[in-house]
N, C-alpha and C positions, 0 to 999 in steps of 0.2 A: 117634443117634450109634452108630457101629460099636463093638463091644466092644474092639477094639484101640486105637481113638482114646481111649476112656474110660480104658483101662488106662494109656496114655501120659500123659494129663492128670493122672491120679491120681499117677503116679510123679513127674512134674515138680513137682506141688504138694508131694509128700513131700520132694523134693530142696530146694525152696525153704524149707520149714519146718525142715529139718535145718540148713541154712546159717544161718537166722535164729536158731535156738536155740543154735548153737555158735559164732557169730561168724565169723571167717575160717577157712575150711577149704581143704584141698588137693583137687585132683582125685582123688588116690589115697585120701584119706579117704572120699570119696563112693563110689568103686569098692568099697572094703572094706565100707562100711555097707550099700550096696544090692545088692552081689553081681552087678553087671552090668559089661559091658565098658567100658573107658575111652572108646571111640568113642560108645557110647550115652550115657554121662554127658556127653560133650562136646556132643552134639546137644541134650540137655536144657538144658545151661547156655547154649547158643546161643539157645534159645527164651527163656529167662529174661533173658538179656542184651539181646536184641532188644526185649523189652518193658520194658527199664530196671528190672528187678527185682533183678538182681545185677550186680556189676562185678568185674573182676579187677585189683586194685591192683598185683599183680606176677604174673609168669608162673606159672600153675599154682595160684594161690591165689584164692579167691572169697569175696566178702562181699555182703550185701544192701545195696541202696540205701535212700535215705530216702523212696522213693515209697510213698505210702499204698496199702495193699492190703486189700480186704475178702475174708476167707477164710470160705467156707461149707462 
């Protein structure tokens, strides 16, 4: 796996864990926490949403779904 792919997957996992630990968070909360651009956070959230791991109950707010996840 390319180092950039590994870095991206690690970041997406960290974003998921942050949402899981904090409940419902805003996109801006994630931008502030991870120090990356809103566009990058949105791409990461799109990956998580596509895999049914997070959902957006209202615009700009994110929460985890009830899908079971094995985290290693």
